[in-house]
N, C-alpha and C positions, 0 to 999 in steps of 0.2 A: 312077122314074128309075134303073133298074138300069144300072150302069156309067157313071153320069153323070160328066162331066169338069168339075169345079168347082175346079180348082187356083187358089189365090189369090183366090177369090171373096169378096166383101164380103157376108156374110150375118148380120151382128150383129142381134140382136133378132128374127130370123125366127121365125115360128110354123109349125113343120113337124111338128106332132104326128101320129104314125102314118105318117110318110113312109117309103117304101121306097127306100133308098139302098145296096142291096147292091152290093158291088164298086165303089162310087163312089170317085173320086179327088178328095179334098178337102185335099190337102197345101197347107199355108200359107194355108188359108181362114180367114177371120175369122168365127167362130161365137159370139162373145162374147154372153152372155145369151140365147142361142137356146133356144127351147122345142123339144126333140127327144124329148119324152116318147113312148114306145111306138114309136120309129123302129126300122127294121131296117137296120142298118149293118154286117152281118157282111161280113167281108173288105174293108172300106173302108180306104183309105189316108188317115189323118188326121195324117200326120207333119207336125210343126211347125205344126199348126193351133192357133188360139186358141179354146179352148172354155171360157174362164174364165167362171164363173157360169152356165154352160149347164145346162139341166135335161134329163138323160138318164135319168129315172126309167123303169124297165121297158124300157129299150132293149136290143135284140139286137145285141151288139157282138162276137160270136164271131169270133175270128181277125182282128179289126180291128188296124190298125197305128198306134199312137200315139207313135212315137219322137219325142222332143223336143217333144211337144205341150204346150200350156199348159192344164191342167185345173183350175187354182187355183179353189177354191170351187164346183166343179161338183157337181151332185146326181146320183149314180149309184145311187140307191136301187133295189134289186131288178134292177139291170142284169146282163146276162149277158156277162161278159168272158172266157169260157173260151178259152184259147189266144191271147188278145190280147197284143200286144207293147207294153209300157209303158216300154221302155228310155229312160232319161233324161227321162221326162215329168215335168212339175211337177204333183205331186199334193197340194200344200199346201191344207189345208182341205177336201178332197174328202169328200163324204158317201157312204159305201159300205155303209150299212145294208142287209143282205139281198142284197148283190151277190155273184154268183158270180165268183170271182177267176180269173186265168189258169191256175192249177194245178187248178181245179175246186172249190176250197174256198169255202164260203159265209161271207162276212164278217159278223160279229155286231155 
């Protein structure tokens, strides 16, 4: 689903393991508790999306846009967030073990 238009979509609890959502528009989408393990979401627009409790383990999130997104309690273990935009995102309780952060550093 390259360049998928999913603005404001109701996708809570979706099982999308390994999905290819490169350049997808998911702003204001509800991805609460979604399984997004191994997804490719580089360059995706996730601004104001609800990703609370989502599993983004091993996800490719290079240059993804998370401005004002809710990532509370999300699992981003080993995710690649290189050059991702996290401005004003809610990162409370996020698991970042092994994640590559926007500046390229790996979170320990």
